[in-house]
C-alpha positions in Angstrom: -29.3 36.8 16.7 -31.6 36.1 13.8 -30.6 39.4 12.3 -26.9 38.7 12.7 -27.3 35.2 11.2 -29.1 36.9 8.3 -26.0 39.0 7.6 -23.5 36.2 7.7 -24.0 35.2 4.0 -23.3 38.8 3.0 -20.1 38.8 5.2 -18.8 35.6 3.8 -17.3 37.0 0.6 -15.3 39.4 2.8 -14.3 37.0 5.5 -10.6 37.3 4.8 -10.8 41.1 5.1 -13.0 40.8 8.2 -10.6 38.3 9.9 -7.6 40.6 9.0 -9.5 43.5 10.6 -10.2 41.5 13.7 -6.5 40.4 14.0 -5.4 44.0 13.8 -8.0 44.8 16.4 -6.8 42.0 18.8 -3.3 43.3 18.4 -4.4 46.8 19.1 -6.2 45.7 22.2 -3.2 43.8 23.5 -1.0 46.9 22.9 -3.5 49.2 24.6 -3.7 46.9 27.6 0.1 46.9 28.0 0.3 50.6 28.5 -1.1 50.7 32.2 1.4 48.0 33.1 4.2 50.0 31.7 3.0 53.1 33.6 3.0 51.0 36.8 6.6 49.9 36.0 7.7 53.6 35.6 6.1 54.6 38.9 7.1 51.6 41.0 10.5 50.7 39.5 11.6 54.0 38.0 10.3 57.0 39.9 10.2 55.4 43.4 13.6 53.7 42.9 15.0 56.8 41.2 16.1 54.6 38.3 16.3 56.9 35.2 17.3 54.0 33.0 13.9 52.2 33.7 12.0 55.4 33.0 13.9 56.0 29.7 13.6 52.5 28.3 10.0 52.1 29.4 9.1 55.4 27.9 10.7 54.5 24.6 8.9 51.2 24.7 5.6 53.0 25.3 6.4 55.3 22.3 7.0 52.3 20.0 3.8 50.6 21.2 1.9 53.8 20.5 3.2 54.0 17.0 2.4 50.3 16.4 -1.1 50.9 17.8 -1.5 53.7 15.4 -0.6 51.4 12.5 -3.0 48.7 13.7 -5.8 51.2 14.2 -5.3 52.6 10.7 -5.2 49.1 9.1 -8.3 48.0 11.1 -10.2 51.1 10.1 -9.3 50.6 6.4 -10.3 47.0 6.4 -13.5 47.6 8.3 -14.6 50.3 6.0 -13.9 48.1 3.0 -16.0 45.2 4.4 -18.8 47.6 5.4 -19.0 49.2 2.0 -18.9 45.8 0.3 -21.7 44.4 2.4 -23.8 47.5 1.8 -23.2 47.3 -2.0 -24.2 43.6 -2.0 -27.3 44.3 0.1 -28.4 47.1 -2.2 -28.0 44.8 -5.1 -30.0 42.0 -3.4 -32.8 44.4 -2.4 -32.9 45.8 -6.0 -33.0 42.3 -7.5 -35.6 41.2 -5.1 -37.8 44.2 -6.0 -37.3 43.2 -9.6 -38.4 39.6 -8.9 -41.5 40.6 -6.9 -44.8 40.2 -8.8 -47.3 43.0 -9.2 -49.3 41.6 -6.3 -46.4 42.0 -3.9 -45.7 45.5 -5.1 -49.3 46.4 -4.8 -49.0 45.6 -1.1 -45.8 47.6 -0.6 -45.2 51.3 -0.7 -42.7 52.9 -3.1 -41.4 55.2 -0.3 -40.8 52.2 1.9 -38.9 50.3 -0.7 -36.7 53.3 -1.4 -35.9 53.6 2.3 -34.9 50.0 2.5 -32.6 50.4 -0.5 -30.9 53.5 0.8 -31.4 54.3 4.5 -31.6 50.7 5.8 -28.6 49.4 3.9 -26.6 52.5 5.2 -27.6 51.6 8.7 -26.4 48.0 8.2 -23.2 49.3 6.8 -22.6 51.3 10.0 -23.2 48.3 12.3 -20.7 46.2 10.2 -18.1 49.0 10.6 -18.9 49.3 14.3 -18.7 45.5 14.8 -15.3 45.3 13.3 -14.0 48.3 15.1 -15.4 49.7 18.3 -18.1 47.1 18.7 -15.5 44.3 19.0 -12.8 46.3 20.5 -14.9 47.4 23.5 -15.7 43.8 24.7 -12.1 42.7 24.2 -10.9 45.7 26.2 -13.4 45.0 28.9 -12.5 41.3 29.1 -8.7 42.0 29.1 -9.1 44.8 31.6 -11.2 42.7 34.0 -8.5 39.9 33.9 -5.7 42.4 34.5 -7.8 44.1 37.3 -8.1 40.8 39.1 -4.4 40.2 38.6 -3.5 43.6 39.9 -5.8 43.6 43.0 -8.4 40.8 43.5 -10.0 42.6 46.4 -10.5 45.8 44.5 -11.8 43.9 41.5 -14.3 42.0 43.7 -15.5 45.2 45.3 -16.1 46.8 41.9 -17.8 43.8 40.4 -21.4 44.9 41.3 -20.8 48.3 39.8 -19.5 46.8 36.6 -22.6 44.5 36.4 -24.9 47.4 37.1 -23.3 49.4 34.2 -23.6 46.4 31.9 -27.3 46.0 32.9 -28.0 49.7 32.2 -26.5 49.4 28.7 -28.4 46.2 27.9 -31.7 47.6 29.1 -31.3 50.8 27.0 -30.3 48.8 23.9 -33.3 46.5 24.2 -35.6 49.5 24.7 -34.2 51.5 21.7 -34.5 48.8 19.0 -38.3 48.9 18.8 -38.1 52.7 18.9 -35.8 52.7 15.9 -38.1 50.2 14.1 -41.0 52.6 14.6 -38.8 55.5 13.4 -38.0 53.6 10.2 -41.7 52.9 9.7 -42.5 56.6 10.2 -39.7 57.5 7.8 -41.3 55.1 5.2 -44.6 56.9 5.5 -42.8 60.3 5.2 -41.0 59.2 2.1 -44.3 57.9 0.6 -46.0 61.2 1.1 -43.0 63.0 -0.4 -42.9 60.7 -3.4 -46.6 61.1 -4.0 -46.3 64.9 -3.8 -43.4 65.1 -6.2 -45.0 62.7 -8.8 -48.4 64.4 -8.5 -47.3 68.0 -8.2 -49.1 69.1 -11.4 -52.4 67.6 -10.1 -51.9 69.2 -6.7 -51.4 72.6 -8.2 -54.3 72.1 -10.7 -56.7 71.3 -7.8 -55.3 73.9 -5.5 -54.6 71.3 -2.8 -51.2 72.5 -1.7 -52.5 73.3 1.8 -54.0 69.8 2.1 -50.7 68.2 1.0 -48.8 70.4 3.4 -51.0 69.2 6.2 -50.4 65.6 5.2 -46.6 66.1 5.1 -46.6 68.0 8.4 -48.5 65.1 10.0 -46.1 62.5 8.8 -43.1 64.8 9.6 -44.4 65.4 13.1 -44.9 61.7 13.8 -41.3 61.0 12.6 -39.9 63.8 14.7 -41.9 62.6 17.8 -40.3 59.2 17.8 -36.8 60.7 17.0 -37.2 62.9 20.1 -38.1 59.8 22.2 -34.8 58.2 21.1 -32.8 61.3 21.9 -34.5 61.6 25.3 -33.5 58.0 26.1 -29.9 58.6 25.1 -29.8 61.8 27.2 -30.9 59.8 30.2 -28.4 57.0 29.6 -25.3 59.1 29.3 -25.4 60.7 32.8 -26.1 57.4 34.4 -23.1 55.9 32.8 -20.9 58.9 33.7 -22.1 58.5 37.3 -21.1 54.8 37.3 -17.6 55.7 35.9 -17.0 58.4 38.5 -18.3 56.2 41.3 -15.8 53.5 40.3 -12.9 55.9 40.3 -13.9 57.2 43.8 -14.0 53.7 45.1 -10.7 52.7 43.7 -9.0 55.8 45.1 -10.7 55.4 48.5 -10.1 51.7 48.9 -6.8 51.6 47.1 -5.5 54.6 49.0 -6.2 52.9 52.3 -4.6 49.7 51.0 -1.5 51.7 49.9 -1.2 53.2 53.4 -1.3 49.7 54.9 1.4 48.7 52.4 -0.9 46.2 50.6 -0.7 48.1 47.2 1.8 50.3 45.5 1.0 53.7 43.9 1.8 52.2 40.5 -0.8 49.4 41.1 -3.5 51.9 42.0 -2.7 54.0 38.9 -2.7 50.8 36.7 -6.0 49.6 38.4 -7.6 52.9 37.8 -6.6 52.8 34.1 -8.0 49.3 33.7 -11.2 50.3 35.4 -11.6 53.2 32.9 -10.7 50.8 30.2 -13.6 48.5 31.4 -16.3 51.2 32.0 -15.4 53.6 29.2 -16.1 51.0 26.4 -19.4 50.3 28.1 -20.3 53.9 27.9 -19.0 54.0 24.3 -21.2 51.0 23.5 -24.2 52.7 25.1 -23.6 55.8 23.0 -23.2 53.6 19.9 -26.3 51.6 20.9 -28.4 53.9 18.8 -26.5 52.8 15.7 -26.8 49.1 16.8 -30.5 49.4 17.4 -31.0 51.3 14.2 -29.0 48.7 12.3 -30.8 45.7 13.8 -34.2 47.3 13.0 -33.0 47.9 9.5 -31.7 44.4 9.2 -35.1 43.0 10.2 -36.8 45.1 7.6 -34.4 44.1 4.8 -34.6 40.4 6.0 -38.4 40.6 5.7 -38.2 42.0 2.2 -35.6 39.5 1.0 -37.6 36.6 2.4 -40.8 37.8 0.8 -42.0 35.0 -1.6 -43.2 36.4 -4.9 -46.8 35.6 -5.7 -45.7 34.4 -9.1 -42.9 31.9 -9.1 -41.2 29.8 -11.8 -41.2 26.0 -12.0 -37.8 24.4 -11.7 -35.6 25.0 -14.7 -35.2 21.3 -15.3 -39.0 20.8 -15.5 -39.9 24.0 -17.3 -41.2 23.8 -20.9 -38.6 25.2 -23.4 -39.5 28.0 -25.8 -38.9 25.7 -28.7 -42.1 23.8 -27.7 -44.2 26.8 -28.7 -43.0 26.6 -32.3 -42.8 29.7 -34.6 -45.2 32.4 -35.7 -48.0 34.2 -33.9 -49.3 32.8 -30.6 -52.6 31.3 -29.7 -53.9 32.3 -26.3 -56.6 30.3 -24.6 -58.4 31.2 -21.3 -59.9 28.1 -19.7 -62.3 28.9 -16.8 -60.1 31.7 -15.5 -61.1 33.6 -12.4 -59.1 36.2 -10.5 -59.2 38.4 -7.5 -56.5 40.5 -5.8 -54.5 39.4 -2.7 -55.3 35.8 -3.6 -51.6 34.9 -3.7 -50.5 36.7 -0.5 -48.7 33.8 1.3 -48.8 35.7 4.6 -52.5 36.3 4.3 -52.0 40.0 4.7 -54.7 42.2 3.3 -58.3 41.4 2.7 -59.1 39.6 -0.6 -61.0 41.6 -3.0 -64.2 40.7 -4.8 -63.8 38.6 -7.9 -62.5 40.8 -10.7 -62.8 38.1 -13.4 -65.2 35.1 -13.3 -65.1 32.0 -15.4 -63.4 33.5 -18.5 -63.4 31.1 -21.5 -61.8 32.8 -24.4 -59.7 31.8 -27.5 -57.5 34.3 -29.2 -56.5 32.7 -32.6 -53.0 33.0 -33.8 -52.5 36.0 -36.1 -55.9 37.5 -35.2 -56.6 40.9 -33.8 -58.8 40.7 -30.7 -60.2 43.8 -28.9 -61.5 43.9 -25.4 -64.2 46.5 -24.7 -66.1 47.3 -21.6 -66.9 49.9 -18.9 -64.3 51.1 -16.5 -63.7 48.5 -13.8 -64.9 45.6 -16.0 -61.6 43.8 -15.7 -60.0 44.6 -19.1 -56.5 45.5 -17.9 -56.6 42.7 -15.3 -57.4 40.2 -18.1 -54.3 41.1 -20.2 -52.1 41.3 -17.1 -52.7 37.6 -16.5 -51.1 36.6 -19.9 -47.5 37.7 -19.1 -48.1 36.4 -15.5 -47.9 39.9 -13.9 -50.5 38.3 -11.7 -51.3 34.6 -11.1 -54.7 33.3 -12.0 -56.8 32.4 -8.9 -58.7 29.6 -10.8 -58.4 28.0 -14.2 -55.5 28.2 -16.6 -54.1 30.2 -19.5 -52.6 28.3 -22.4 -50.2 29.6 -25.0 -50.0 27.4 -28.1 -51.6 24.7 -25.9 -49.0 25.0 -23.1 -49.9 26.3 -19.6 -48.0 29.5 -19.0 -47.2 28.3 -15.5 -45.0 25.7 -17.2 -42.9 28.4 -18.9 -40.2 30.5 -17.3 -41.4 34.0 -16.8 -38.5 35.5 -18.7 -39.1 33.1 -21.6 -42.9 33.9 -21.7 -42.4 37.6 -21.6 -39.7 37.5 -24.3 -42.5 36.6 -26.7 -44.8 39.4 -25.6 -44.7 43.2 -25.9 -47.0 45.3 -23.8 -47.9 48.9 -24.2 -49.3 49.7 -20.7 -52.2 52.0 -19.9 -49.9 54.4 -18.1 -47.0 55.3 -20.4 -43.6 55.0 -18.7 -40.5 56.6 -20.2 -37.0 56.4 -18.8 -34.3 59.0 -18.5 -32.2 59.1 -21.7 -32.8 60.0 -25.3 -35.9 59.3 -27.4 -33.9 56.6 -29.3 -32.9 55.0 -26.0 -36.5 54.7 -25.0 -37.6 53.2 -28.3 -34.8 50.6 -28.3 -35.3 49.8 -24.6 -36.6 46.3 -25.3 -34.0 45.7 -28.1 -30.8 47.5 -27.1 -28.9 46.2 -30.2 -31.4 47.8 -32.7 -29.9 50.0 -35.4 -30.9 53.6 -36.0 -32.8 52.6 -39.1 -34.8 50.0 -37.2 -35.6 52.6 -34.5 -36.8 55.0 -37.2 -38.9 52.3 -38.9 -40.6 51.5 -35.7 -41.3 55.2 -35.0 -42.8 55.6 -38.5 -45.1 52.7 -37.9 -46.1 54.2 -34.5 -46.8 57.6 -36.2 -44.0 59.1 -34.0 -41.3 59.9 -36.6 -42.7 63.3 -37.7 -43.0 64.8 -34.2 -39.7 63.3 -33.1 -38.0 65.2 -36.0 -39.4 68.4 -34.7 -37.7 68.0 -31.4 -34.5 70.0 -30.7 -32.2 67.1 -31.3 -34.5 64.6 -33.0 -34.0 61.1 -31.8 -31.2 62.2 -29.5 -33.4 64.6 -27.6 -33.2 63.9 -23.9 -36.4 62.8 -22.2 -37.2 64.8 -19.0 -38.3 63.0 -15.9 -41.5 61.0 -16.5 -41.5 62.3 -20.1 -42.4 65.8 -19.0 -41.3 67.4 -22.2 -43.6 65.3 -24.3 -47.4 65.4 -24.6 -49.5 62.4 -23.6 -50.1 61.3 -27.2 -46.4 61.6 -28.0 -45.5 59.5 -25.0 -48.0 56.8 -26.1 -46.6 56.7 -29.6 -43.0 56.3 -28.3 -44.3 53.5 -26.2 -46.0 51.8 -29.2 -42.7 52.2 -31.2 -40.8 50.5 -28.3 -43.2 47.5 -28.4 -43.1 47.2 -32.2 -39.3 47.2 -32.4 -39.2 44.0 -30.4 -41.2 42.2 -33.1 -43.3 40.3 -30.5 -45.3 37.2 -31.3 -48.1 38.7 -29.1 -48.6 42.5 -29.1 -50.8 43.8 -26.2 -52.1 47.4 -26.4 -53.8 48.4 -23.1 -55.8 51.5 -24.0 -52.6 52.9 -25.5 -54.2 55.2 -28.0 -56.5 57.1 -25.6 -54.5 60.3 -25.9 -54.4 60.3 -29.7 -56.7 62.2 -32.0 -59.0 60.3 -34.3 -57.0 60.8 -37.4 -53.7 59.8 -35.8 -55.3 56.7 -34.2 -56.8 55.7 -37.6 -53.4 55.9 -39.3 -51.8 54.0 -36.4 -54.4 51.2 -36.6 -53.8 50.8 -40.3 -50.1 50.7 -39.8 -50.4 48.1 -37.1 -52.5 45.9 -39.4 -49.6 45.9 -41.9 -46.7 45.1 -39.6 -44.0 43.0 -41.4 -43.7 40.3 -38.7 -46.3 37.6 -37.9 -48.0 38.3 -34.6 -51.3 38.2 -32.6 -52.8 41.5 -31.4 -54.8 42.0 -28.2 -56.2 45.5 -27.8 -57.9 46.9 -24.8 -59.9 50.1 -25.5 -62.5 52.4 -24.1 -63.5 53.9 -27.5 -65.5 51.9 -30.0 -63.6 53.6 -32.8 -60.4 51.8 -31.7 -62.0 48.3 -32.1 -64.1 48.5 -35.2 -61.6 46.7 -37.5 -60.7 43.9 -35.0 -61.4 40.3 -36.0 -63.1 39.7 -32.7 -64.5 42.1 -30.1 -64.9 40.7 -26.6 -67.3 42.6 -24.3 -66.5 42.4 -20.6 -69.1 43.3 -18.1 -68.5 43.0 -14.3 -65.7 40.5 -14.8 -67.6 38.2 -17.2 -67.7 37.9 -21.0 -71.0 39.4 -22.1 -70.5 38.8 -25.7 -67.9 38.3 -28.5 -67.9 38.5 -32.2 -67.3 41.0 -35.0 -68.4 44.6 -35.0 -71.4 43.8 -37.2 -72.5 40.7 -35.2 -72.3 42.6 -31.8 -74.1 45.7 -33.2 -76.9 43.4 -34.4 -77.3 41.2 -31.3 -75.5 42.5 -28.2 -77.3 45.2 -26.2 -74.3 46.2 -24.2 -72.2 46.8 -27.4 -75.2 48.7 -28.9 -75.4 50.9 -25.9 -71.6 51.7 -26.0 -71.7 52.2 -29.7 -74.7 54.6 -29.7 -73.4 56.5 -26.7 -70.1 57.2 -28.3 -70.9 57.5 -32.0 -74.6 58.6 -31.7 -75.9 56.2 -34.4 -78.4 53.3 -34.0 -77.9 51.6 -37.3 -74.8 50.2 -38.9 -72.7 53.1 -40.0 -70.5 53.7 -43.0 -66.9 52.9 -42.3 -65.7 55.4 -39.7 -62.2 55.8 -41.1 -61.2 56.1 -44.7 -58.3 54.0 -45.9 -55.2 56.2 -46.0 -51.7 55.6 -46.9 -49.5 55.5 -43.8 -47.0 58.3 -43.8 
């Protein structure tokens, strides 16, 4: 019932169509139930009385009823399909929007394969139960109820004798449906895992081939595939047991009607027409039960899918906005580059999990106090795992701070709407993501209205224009899946151009030049220092050469700030920076400038 109540809001926009479908269905049931009565009339008043006129007119009436039933069935099917498709479309949209609204923390706890199954397979299963509910699923109970009433009206004694058999059949169907729902839920979970393994294999196929791990991945897939198949077989085994039992109940009912009804007919208590009508009503009672049992797999599957989508849509994002009425407007931030201030910030993963699922990790960041002055370039340097990427992910609220606060121009970022905050920031992530479309489409992704000249200017600044012009169709060259037709350095430069084109007030580069050669990186840094719009820059890097010209270099070590200052200050006084510097550049004393000033091409 919870699952059905969950679906009601999605059915509400289509209530007129659904009601029309049900009206057609009720009319269809009434017409179907009239046929056995007309057959009884032909036998008792026509054939036995040798009245050809009754046979003729009743036959014509049955033909008209059959044609009208056909029209009602077609209308019901059309309306039911329209409602089912509409509900499925709205569900897919809701699931997609919910995935978009979830924070990084929520997505970290979910599997990509599972989300894809919910968006595709689960919504299709719900579409099927909506169709079934408005067609067979509703028709069967109405036929059963109407047939039971007409059975009692035809022969109360026969109906009373068959009541235990009908209750037994109903019990069998109910037990099997209750047993199958958890099985279908387990099948969906195994299907999630199967899709996750498949998605990882497709996205990591190059790595698999490079490390000659095809046999290992084949074993993983086989294990997931076998588990999915095992539970599917259990469902089919259950169905194969249920069908013979229901067939036995139907045949037993017919035998009882013929036996008891035949004796009653001999005694003159029933007519042959009544026995035939009663038999038809019995079949109309038990056959829908058998049909519902056969369709119970779709019901159980749909209910399991409804629960899974319900859980997803009811997931509360770790990062939420304040009410629009109390949110701080963007105008309060003023104009120009942003100032970012970390005030006693600490963070660990799974801190915001409202359900308490998953163990909380160790503290990734501890007591971070940092001021990034407006218009400055601040670089964050540290060993792998020091918390560099986590630090910058807190600024756009990809994750929520566990302790402390982050201020932008003196305003707590939690008082800003996420969309407003992120409209001021452009992030070039550590893992470059390119979308299907042309090179130009990817560059103007954050600013769709940008002109071609603006796109080219951003590409020139990002040192991407020259290689783009060597592509088969230049800026109109199609990007293959995951940017497969571009090198790592080329993808990074396209991503940098995408960020520059937005003219952000805060530009965040998360190790976004790691795939570039030293000369290209030097020219890119010089170009970034001369951007025509006012902004603050925050750079995360592994290489010392990337951060030499920064106004302030922040050293992170095990989640804490181990030093900050200019290159010269840190080289003179900070042992961690000295160790990083000498290990990468091999010099103990202050070097000559590493890069010559060059004109940006």
